[in-house]
C-alpha positions as YAML, in Angstrom:
chain: A
units: angstrom
residues:
- id: 1
  name: MET
  ca: [-9.02, 1.52, 7.91]
- id: 2
  name: ILE
  ca: [-6.01, 2.50, 9.98]
- id: 3
  name: ILE
  ca: [-2.59, 1.04, 9.27]
- id: 4
  name: THR
  ca: [-0.53, 0.62, 12.42]
- id: 5
  name: THR
  ca: [2.28, -1.77, 11.46]
- id: 6
  name: VAL
  ca: [4.61, -2.45, 8.56]
- id: 7
  name: ASP
  ca: [2.87, -5.79, 8.02]
- id: 8
  name: GLU
  ca: [-0.48, -4.03, 7.68]
- id: 9
  name: TYR
  ca: [1.10, -1.52, 5.32]
- id: 10
  name: GLU
  ca: [2.48, -4.28, 3.13]
- id: 11
  name: ALA
  ca: [-0.87, -6.08, 3.13]
- id: 12
  name: ALA
  ca: [-2.63, -2.84, 2.19]
- id: 13
  name: THR
  ca: [-0.29, -2.13, -0.71]
- id: 14
  name: HIS
  ca: [-0.74, -5.70, -1.92]
- id: 15
  name: ARG
  ca: [-4.52, -5.39, -1.73]
- id: 16
  name: ALA
  ca: [-4.40, -2.03, -3.51]
- id: 17
  name: ARG
  ca: [-2.57, -3.67, -6.41]
- id: 18
  name: GLN
  ca: [-5.27, -6.35, -6.55]
- id: 19
  name: LEU
  ca: [-8.02, -3.73, -6.71]
- id: 20
  name: ALA
  ca: [-6.35, -1.32, -9.13]
- id: 21
  name: ASP
  ca: [-8.16, -2.47, -12.27]
- id: 22
  name: HIS
  ca: [-11.71, -2.36, -10.95]
- id: 23
  name: PRO
  ca: [-13.94, 0.30, -12.48]
- id: 24
  name: GLU
  ca: [-15.19, 3.28, -10.51]
- id: 25
  name: GLY
  ca: [-18.51, 2.83, -8.79]
- id: 26
  name: THR
  ca: [-17.84, -0.74, -7.72]
- id: 27
  name: PRO
  ca: [-17.40, -1.91, -4.13]
- id: 28
  name: GLU
  ca: [-13.80, -2.71, -5.03]
- id: 29
  name: SER
  ca: [-13.12, 0.85, -6.12]
- id: 30
  name: THR
  ca: [-14.56, 2.10, -2.84]
- id: 31
  name: GLU
  ca: [-12.30, -0.29, -0.95]
- id: 32
  name: LEU
  ca: [-9.34, 0.88, -3.03]
- id: 33
  name: ALA
  ca: [-10.05, 4.52, -2.18]
- id: 34
  name: GLU
  ca: [-10.16, 3.67, 1.52]
- id: 35
  name: ILE
  ca: [-6.90, 1.73, 1.29]
- id: 36
  name: ILE
  ca: [-5.18, 4.54, -0.60]
- id: 37
  name: ALA
  ca: [-6.28, 7.02, 2.06]
- id: 38
  name: ALA
  ca: [-4.88, 4.77, 4.80]
- id: 39
  name: ILE
  ca: [-1.62, 4.25, 2.89]
- id: 40
  name: THR
  ca: [-1.27, 8.00, 2.40]
- id: 41
  name: ILE
  ca: [-1.76, 8.62, 6.12]
- id: 42
  name: TRP
  ca: [0.79, 5.91, 6.96]
- id: 43
  name: ASP
  ca: [3.31, 7.22, 4.43]
- id: 44
  name: ALA
  ca: [3.45, 10.74, 5.85]
- id: 45
  name: PRO
  ca: [5.42, 9.92, 9.01]
- id: 46
  name: HIS
  ca: [7.06, 6.80, 7.57]
- id: 47
  name: ASP
  ca: [8.48, 8.02, 4.27]
- id: 48
  name: ASP
  ca: [11.97, 7.23, 5.56]
- id: 49
  name: ALA
  ca: [12.37, 3.45, 5.89]
- id: 50
  name: SER
  ca: [14.66, 3.96, 8.88]
- id: 51
  name: ALA
  ca: [11.66, 5.38, 10.78]
- id: 52
  name: TRP
  ca: [9.95, 1.97, 10.74]
- id: 53
  name: ASN
  ca: [10.43, 0.72, 14.27]
- id: 54
  name: ASP
  ca: [7.88, -2.10, 14.27]
...
């Protein structure tokens, strides 16, 4: 998963909240790990809200 827009970022954070309570070893926990990785990559260059030019 690669997040390229603010809308995708917002959708990813929403989905992460939905998946947060699933136990490890489930498909949902795998999806959550992938989403968290994508969010982390997105956050690095966008940690200042003024940098969001979408």
